[in-house]
PLY file of the C-alpha trace (Angstrom):
ply
format ascii 1.0
element vertex 314
property float x
property float y
property float z
element edge 313
property int vertex1
property int vertex2
end_header
26.47 -14.83 13.02
26.29 -18.60 12.23
23.03 -19.00 13.98
21.49 -16.08 12.05
22.59 -17.69 8.72
21.10 -20.99 9.84
17.73 -19.34 10.59
17.84 -17.79 7.15
18.51 -20.98 5.53
15.74 -22.71 7.30
13.16 -20.28 5.64
11.99 -21.55 2.17
13.05 -18.48 0.03
12.67 -17.96 -3.65
12.84 -15.15 -6.16
10.29 -14.00 -8.80
12.59 -15.45 -11.58
12.50 -18.96 -10.11
9.04 -19.64 -11.52
8.35 -18.35 -15.04
4.69 -17.57 -15.65
4.34 -20.46 -18.06
5.51 -23.00 -15.33
3.06 -21.51 -12.87
0.27 -21.93 -15.47
1.18 -25.32 -16.31
0.92 -26.23 -12.54
-2.49 -24.44 -12.30
-3.85 -26.49 -15.14
-2.48 -29.77 -13.74
-3.78 -29.31 -10.24
-7.09 -27.62 -11.11
-6.76 -25.08 -8.32
-8.53 -21.61 -8.49
-7.06 -18.33 -7.29
-8.78 -15.36 -5.69
-7.08 -11.99 -5.23
-8.45 -9.85 -2.30
-7.79 -6.14 -1.93
-8.79 -4.68 1.34
-9.38 -1.08 0.86
-10.20 2.06 2.66
-9.94 5.50 0.80
-7.50 4.18 -1.80
-9.06 5.91 -4.84
-5.65 7.15 -6.16
-4.25 3.58 -6.50
-6.80 0.70 -6.33
-7.94 1.12 -10.00
-4.48 0.73 -11.37
-3.71 -2.23 -9.33
-6.92 -3.99 -10.46
-6.17 -2.96 -13.94
-2.82 -4.58 -14.02
-4.06 -7.77 -12.48
-6.89 -8.19 -14.85
-4.70 -7.34 -17.91
-1.65 -9.56 -17.02
-3.15 -12.38 -15.10
-6.80 -12.73 -16.31
-6.84 -11.40 -19.91
-3.34 -12.35 -21.13
-3.18 -15.71 -19.03
-5.93 -17.06 -16.83
-3.95 -17.39 -13.53
-6.50 -15.28 -11.40
-9.97 -16.39 -11.29
-11.53 -13.40 -9.43
-10.50 -10.06 -8.06
-12.41 -8.92 -5.07
-12.14 -5.42 -3.41
-13.43 -5.43 0.08
-14.32 -1.89 0.97
-14.39 -1.13 4.68
-16.15 2.14 4.54
-14.38 4.43 2.09
-15.68 7.92 1.77
-13.95 8.65 -1.52
-14.35 6.98 -4.91
-12.46 3.76 -4.01
-15.47 1.45 -4.79
-16.24 3.27 -8.14
-12.79 3.07 -9.37
-12.43 -0.58 -8.37
-15.50 -1.55 -10.08
-14.64 0.38 -13.18
-11.36 -1.45 -13.43
-13.02 -4.71 -13.30
-13.06 -5.84 -9.73
-16.10 -7.22 -7.80
-16.61 -4.76 -4.90
-18.22 -5.87 -1.76
-18.73 -3.58 1.31
-17.47 -5.09 4.53
-20.87 -4.64 6.27
-22.54 -6.57 3.60
-20.59 -9.68 4.63
-22.03 -11.75 7.61
-24.30 -8.78 8.66
-25.46 -10.51 11.78
-22.05 -9.76 13.22
-21.36 -6.03 13.68
-17.96 -5.28 11.96
-15.00 -4.24 13.98
-12.69 -1.60 12.55
-9.41 -2.85 11.04
-7.70 -4.57 8.20
-7.79 -8.08 9.79
-11.62 -7.89 9.99
-11.76 -7.26 6.37
-9.50 -10.08 5.48
-11.43 -12.46 7.71
-14.84 -11.52 6.06
-13.31 -11.97 2.63
-13.28 -15.68 3.03
-17.04 -15.69 2.90
-17.20 -13.88 -0.45
-14.42 -15.56 -2.44
-14.25 -19.04 -3.89
-10.49 -19.70 -4.65
-8.47 -22.53 -3.43
-5.78 -20.08 -3.02
-6.33 -16.52 -1.62
-3.90 -13.87 -2.41
-4.04 -10.64 -0.34
-2.70 -7.40 -1.99
-2.75 -3.99 -0.17
-4.65 -1.40 -2.16
-2.21 1.51 -1.55
0.62 0.20 -3.75
2.21 2.49 -6.38
3.95 1.33 -9.56
2.35 -2.04 -9.09
3.54 -5.13 -10.89
1.51 -8.14 -11.37
4.71 -10.08 -10.32
3.57 -9.50 -6.67
0.64 -11.85 -7.35
2.24 -14.46 -9.68
5.33 -14.53 -7.51
3.60 -15.39 -4.23
0.94 -17.63 -5.86
3.57 -19.58 -7.60
4.90 -21.85 -4.87
1.39 -22.67 -3.70
0.74 -24.14 -7.26
3.95 -25.81 -7.78
4.94 -27.04 -4.24
2.20 -29.25 -2.69
3.83 -28.91 0.85
3.74 -25.06 0.82
0.68 -23.58 2.54
1.44 -19.78 3.04
3.84 -17.56 1.08
4.77 -13.95 1.92
6.14 -11.34 -0.38
9.58 -9.87 0.45
10.91 -6.69 -0.97
12.71 -3.41 -0.53
10.70 -0.66 0.91
12.08 2.66 0.13
11.12 5.69 2.41
11.40 9.13 1.05
13.92 7.99 -1.60
16.14 6.12 0.82
16.33 2.52 -0.15
15.58 0.01 2.62
14.31 2.53 5.19
10.68 1.67 5.25
9.26 -1.01 7.44
9.77 0.86 10.82
7.40 -1.08 12.88
8.80 -4.25 11.29
12.33 -3.44 12.47
11.53 -1.88 15.83
8.73 -4.26 17.01
7.86 -7.19 14.92
11.43 -8.47 14.23
12.73 -8.42 17.83
9.53 -10.06 18.94
9.84 -12.83 16.38
13.60 -13.33 17.17
13.03 -13.51 20.80
9.85 -15.57 20.95
9.60 -17.43 17.63
13.05 -17.64 16.35
12.01 -20.15 13.63
10.32 -17.18 11.92
13.40 -14.88 12.23
14.22 -15.56 8.50
11.14 -13.73 7.16
12.28 -10.48 5.65
8.74 -8.78 5.69
6.78 -10.43 8.41
4.17 -7.64 8.44
3.91 -7.33 4.64
0.47 -7.07 3.33
1.25 -9.02 0.22
0.86 -12.90 0.82
-1.10 -15.94 -0.31
-2.30 -18.97 1.46
-4.38 -22.11 0.84
-8.01 -21.51 1.91
-7.56 -24.72 3.85
-5.13 -23.10 6.15
-6.79 -19.67 6.25
-10.16 -20.99 7.41
-8.39 -22.68 10.39
-6.79 -19.52 11.76
-8.13 -16.94 14.05
-7.80 -13.31 12.68
-6.86 -10.47 14.91
-9.19 -7.64 13.58
-6.64 -4.90 13.41
-2.98 -4.32 12.63
-1.85 -7.54 14.25
-3.27 -9.82 11.57
-0.03 -10.41 9.77
2.04 -11.24 12.78
-0.74 -13.39 14.20
-1.25 -15.23 10.97
2.46 -16.00 10.70
2.77 -17.26 14.17
-0.41 -19.31 14.12
0.49 -20.91 10.77
3.90 -21.85 12.14
2.14 -23.83 15.00
-0.50 -25.27 12.80
1.44 -26.37 9.81
5.19 -25.88 10.67
8.08 -23.92 9.15
8.43 -26.12 6.09
5.04 -25.18 4.97
5.93 -21.50 5.01
7.91 -19.46 2.43
8.75 -16.12 0.98
9.38 -14.81 -2.51
11.48 -11.74 -3.41
9.18 -9.70 -5.78
11.36 -6.47 -5.97
10.46 -3.16 -4.55
7.25 -2.15 -2.85
6.12 1.53 -3.03
3.18 2.70 -0.99
1.77 5.34 1.32
3.84 5.59 4.41
1.84 6.47 7.79
2.89 9.16 10.36
4.73 8.50 13.53
1.55 8.42 15.71
-0.17 5.93 13.43
2.89 3.68 13.60
2.68 3.89 17.37
-0.80 2.53 17.26
0.21 -0.18 14.89
3.28 -1.08 17.06
0.90 -1.44 20.14
-1.53 -3.69 18.42
1.24 -5.90 17.08
2.85 -6.19 20.45
-0.59 -7.11 21.87
-1.02 -9.75 19.24
2.17 -11.40 20.19
1.50 -10.90 23.96
-1.89 -12.72 23.50
-0.12 -15.66 21.90
2.33 -15.83 24.78
-0.16 -15.57 27.53
-3.69 -15.92 26.56
-6.44 -15.24 29.16
-4.23 -13.40 31.75
-4.10 -9.85 30.40
-6.02 -6.58 31.12
-7.45 -4.74 28.18
-4.68 -2.38 27.10
-4.67 1.17 25.86
-2.00 3.53 24.21
-1.69 7.13 25.11
0.04 9.40 22.76
0.60 13.32 22.82
-0.25 15.93 20.35
0.82 19.56 20.32
-1.90 22.03 20.93
-2.01 25.68 21.50
-1.08 25.66 25.11
1.09 22.65 25.23
0.52 18.87 24.69
-2.80 17.13 24.86
-3.05 13.35 25.51
-4.93 11.21 23.10
-5.84 7.60 24.39
-6.62 4.94 21.93
-7.72 1.28 22.58
-5.32 -1.30 21.34
-6.86 -3.87 18.98
-7.43 -6.91 21.13
-10.51 -8.59 19.47
-9.89 -11.67 17.30
-12.19 -13.42 14.94
-12.48 -17.23 15.38
-11.42 -19.55 12.56
-13.80 -19.22 9.75
-14.66 -23.02 9.82
-16.49 -22.26 13.15
-18.89 -19.81 11.47
-22.26 -21.53 10.59
-22.57 -19.40 7.48
-19.31 -20.46 6.10
-19.96 -24.11 6.79
-23.40 -23.94 5.03
-21.67 -22.25 2.04
-19.23 -25.06 1.79
-21.90 -27.73 1.86
-23.96 -25.83 -0.79
0 1
1 2
2 3
3 4
4 5
5 6
6 7
7 8
8 9
9 10
10 11
11 12
12 13
13 14
14 15
15 16
16 17
17 18
18 19
19 20
20 21
21 22
22 23
23 24
24 25
25 26
26 27
27 28
28 29
29 30
30 31
31 32
32 33
33 34
34 35
35 36
36 37
37 38
38 39
39 40
40 41
41 42
42 43
43 44
44 45
45 46
46 47
47 48
48 49
49 50
50 51
51 52
52 53
53 54
54 55
55 56
56 57
57 58
58 59
59 60
60 61
61 62
62 63
63 64
64 65
65 66
66 67
67 68
68 69
69 70
70 71
71 72
72 73
73 74
74 75
75 76
76 77
77 78
78 79
79 80
80 81
81 82
82 83
83 84
84 85
85 86
86 87
87 88
88 89
89 90
90 91
91 92
92 93
93 94
94 95
95 96
96 97
97 98
98 99
99 100
100 101
101 102
102 103
103 104
104 105
105 106
106 107
107 108
108 109
109 110
110 111
111 112
112 113
113 114
114 115
115 116
116 117
117 118
118 119
119 120
120 121
121 122
122 123
123 124
124 125
125 126
126 127
127 128
128 129
129 130
130 131
131 132
132 133
133 134
134 135
135 136
136 137
137 138
138 139
139 140
140 141
141 142
142 143
143 144
144 145
145 146
146 147
147 148
148 149
149 150
150 151
151 152
152 153
153 154
154 155
155 156
156 157
157 158
158 159
159 160
160 161
161 162
162 163
163 164
164 165
165 166
166 167
167 168
168 169
169 170
170 171
171 172
172 173
173 174
174 175
175 176
176 177
177 178
178 179
179 180
180 181
181 182
182 183
183 184
184 185
185 186
186 187
187 188
188 189
189 190
190 191
191 192
192 193
193 194
194 195
195 196
196 197
197 198
198 199
199 200
200 201
201 202
202 203
203 204
204 205
205 206
206 207
207 208
208 209
209 210
210 211
211 212
212 213
213 214
214 215
215 216
216 217
217 218
218 219
219 220
220 221
221 222
222 223
223 224
224 225
225 226
226 227
227 228
228 229
229 230
230 231
231 232
232 233
233 234
234 235
235 236
236 237
237 238
238 239
239 240
240 241
241 242
242 243
243 244
244 245
245 246
246 247
247 248
248 249
249 250
250 251
251 252
252 253
253 254
254 255
255 256
256 257
257 258
258 259
259 260
260 261
261 262
262 263
263 264
264 265
265 266
266 267
267 268
268 269
269 270
270 271
271 272
272 273
273 274
274 275
275 276
276 277
277 278
278 279
279 280
280 281
281 282
282 283
283 284
284 285
285 286
286 287
287 288
288 289
289 290
290 291
291 292
292 293
293 294
294 295
295 296
296 297
297 298
298 299
299 300
300 301
301 302
302 303
303 304
304 305
305 306
306 307
307 308
308 309
309 310
310 311
311 312
312 313
């Protein structure tokens, strides 16, 4: 019990109320840093417009905290792009970014490419499926990066209700990610939502990180940041409650396999076979196997990409 408490105390943790918006704005003016908000999106027409609207209203029109909102569409077949643009975001299709390199499917791919189409000194990632969205998600996780010079990455932490039951969301976190972190990277055991999609970081850190192309991106980023900048440069902010679309059990299984693989690669790089995951679906005469490749590809640190280097010089 004492060891668990010590781990928690070592993780820099704040609440939303610790930094009023006027204090965050004062720090932004004093430091001259710019802030980009990125929403990776795939078929999120029901929610993306409202998220963009709230951010623009609260953090661009009322106070100039956010300098740009970019929605990176990874191939939506609904009206995601149209609704994001109508709400005031700049919409960029994933395949338009770095077209010489064929895009891999996955969220991490979109986040990695977003560095090429944003300009902020601080980049804030927000999932596009959030409901009852509050701009405190953005100001809360950006705040420490503007007010604390030694902080490089901040994750949001929150309650995740599932079907009306408080605290029952985050099943892959509890069953896969948290055990992995406690066993292999105990310094990170104090992070409440290690897989959460709401986090912000300094561009100077993000451009040095490899990005797993799929579901493993958040765990990979957290582990790699620990090794690159140390635990004291990482933090988390309690931003309340996160409501979003929950995936079914088989999708969670694929997510879990990708996250496990991301951890495995960091424990034993270069000595692993290409994995797959077989799941079973009920069909008319029994169960049919469905085999999926597990995300293994990773994109290199963005500073190694010639187009990004040329963009910085220009």
